N, C-alpha and C positions, 0 to 999 in steps of 0.2 A: 217325734216317734210315738205311735199309739201303743205304748207299752202299759199293760195292765198290772203285771206283777214283775218284781225284780227278785231273783233268786240268788243264792250264794252257796258255793260248795268249796271243798278243799283241794289239795294237791292231786293232779291227774297223772303226772309223770309220763306223759306221752302215750297213754293207753287209749288208742283210737277206738277200740271196740267198746270200752267202758263209756267213752264220750258219746258214741253212737247210741248206746242204750239210754244214757241220760237224755239226749236230745229227743229220742223216741218218747220219753216219759213226760216231757214238758208240754204245756199247752200252747195254743197260738198266742202271739203277741207277748211272749215272755223273754226276759233277758237273764242269762245265767252268768253270774260273776264267779271267777275262779281265783282263789287267794294265793296264786303263785305256784311254782313248779308245775306249770302247765305242760311244758316239755314236748309238745306235739311236733314241733319242727326241730328235730335233733340233727346230728351232723349229716345224716343221709336224708336229704330233703325230698328226694324224688321217689323213694321206695314205697311211700304210702299215698302217692298223688291221686290214685283212683279213689281211695277211701276219703281223702280230703274233699274231693269233688262230691262224693255221696253226702258227706257231712254238711257241706255248704248248701247243697240242694235241699236237704232235709230242713235246715234252718230257714232257708228261703221260703219253702212251702208253708212254714208256720209263722212267717214274719217274725222270727226269733233271732237272737244274737247270743254268741258267747263272748264275754268280755273278761280279760284277765290282766292282773298285774304279774310281773315277772318274779320268779323266785331265783334260787341259785342253780337249779337244774333246768336251764334253758340254753338254747343256742343263741347266745347274745350277739355273736358276729352276724348271724343271719337276721336277727330282729333289727339290729342297728343299721344294717345295709338297706333295709326296707324303707321306702320313701315315707317321710313324716306326713301324716294326714290329719284330719280333724273328725272327732266323733262326739256329738252332744257337748260341744264347747271345749273339749279336751284334746290335746295333742296325742296322737296315737300312731300305731303302725297297723294297717289293715292287712293281716297275713293271708286272710281270705276275705271276700266281701262281707261275710257274716261272722268272722272271727277276728276280734279286735284286741290288740295289746295297748293298754293305756300307759303312757309314759309316766315316769316317776314325778310325783308332786302335782299332777294334774287333777282337776276337779271335773267330774262328769256331771252334767246337769240334765236330768231326765224329767221334763215337764215340771221343773221347779224343785225336784229332789236332787240334792247335791251330795256327791259321793267323792270323797278325797281318796286318791289312790297313790300308794307309794310301795313299789316293789323292791326287791333286792334282799340278799342274805348271803351268808358265807357257807361254802361247802366244807363240812367237817370231814368228808371222805375224799379229799383231794389226793391223799397219799396213793390211791389206786386209780385215780383219773389222770387224763392227759391234757395238759394246758392247751387251750385254743381248739380242743377237739371235744373233750367231755367235761371241761370246766373252763371258765373264762374270768379274767380279772374284773370284767365289767359287771360281774354278779353283785359287787358292792357299789353303792352309789358314789358319785363324785361330788365335788363342792357345788358345781353348777346345778345339779339335781336337788341337793339340799336347799340351796338358795331359791330355786324355782318354786319348790313346794311352799317355802315360807312366804314368798311374794304372793302366791296364789291364795294362801290363807289370809294374808293381810287384806287382799282385795275382796275376800269373802267375809270380812269383819270377824274372822275366827269363828264362823258358824257354818257347820255342814250338817247334813242328816246322818251320813254314815262314813266310816273310815274302813278302807280295805288295805291291808298290808300282808306281806308274807311272814316275816318274823314279827315279834311282839315287843312291847315296851319292856325296859330293863327290869322293872319292879316284879314282873311276872315270871322271869326266867327261873328263879329258884323254886317257885311253886310248881312249875311244869316239869321239873327234872333237869338234869344236866346235859341233855342231848345237844343243846346249842349254846353252850357257855363259852365258845371260842372268843378269845380277846379281840379277834379281828372284827367281830360283829358288834362289839360294845358301842361303838360310835353310832351305828344305825339304831340299836336298841335305845340309846339315850335320846336320839332325835325323835323317835316315836313316843318315848316317855314324855318329852317336852310337849309334843302335839296333844296327847291325850290329857295332859295337865292344863293346857291353855286354850284348847278349842272346845266349843260347845257342840256336842254330838249326841246321837241317840244310841248307836251301836257301833262297835268296832269288831270286825271279823278278821281273823288271821289263820294261816295254815302252819306249815313248817314242822310242827310237833307231831303230826300224824295221830291226832286224837280229837274226839268230839267232847268238848268240855265247856260248860257255861261257868266261867270263872266269877262273873258278876252279872248284874242286869245289863251292863253295857259292854263287857268284854267276853268274846266268845271264840274259842278255838274250834276250828271246823276241819273235818277230814272226810269221813264217809257220808255224812248227812248232806242233804240239800235243805236249806232253810229259806223260808220266805223272809226277805230282808226287812220288810215292814213289821210283820207280826212276830218274827223270830220263831214261827211254828216250823217244826220239822215236816217237810212235805215229801221227802224221799230219802232212801238210804241205799248206797251202792258200795258194797264191800270191796275195798282195795286189797290186793294181794301183794304185800311187801313188808 
């Protein structure tokens, strides 16, 4: 793929108009990664089909892609029903020709740039959601997904360029506030902790906390900003209302 720039932004939560604005702002031959809670294909899949067509056509006209890891606010039933495909060496679900969900533990390879992707998180707002309609047990990883991620990192000699997750490593949770301290998410946070402690990488971008904060040179929480993944420069800012 002749991609010149790889961009990254935070949770979209199914806001199709926000996404259309973002795509309008990006250049030709760019790839926009979303750090989970993409949420575009919610329980009513067909209500926005015309806008999905517009979105895909805009991306196609720019030879651009939206690539995302899943968060906890996704329609996991719909995503998992979609045929498994391949994108830049990674297993994926092509929800639209230009909108790609990267499966947990996969490594996207874009012209030699390796991006380890691991979605998933726990919905702390389950008490007012409905199981299998507005939240899904699949929002947390299973053992096969943890193992698959580990095996892919072994094959990559524990070296990647970037890490994209939805939640973050355990050590950062207290620093970022208690928003996502649920015990159900600890195993996933510990897994990500192990990865950042044992893998050689340049930058780790994650969402989930609804904040833009550079915690260190290598760990960056992202939400409203669009950043250039290579330079970490903020190239756009789209205010979410939530």
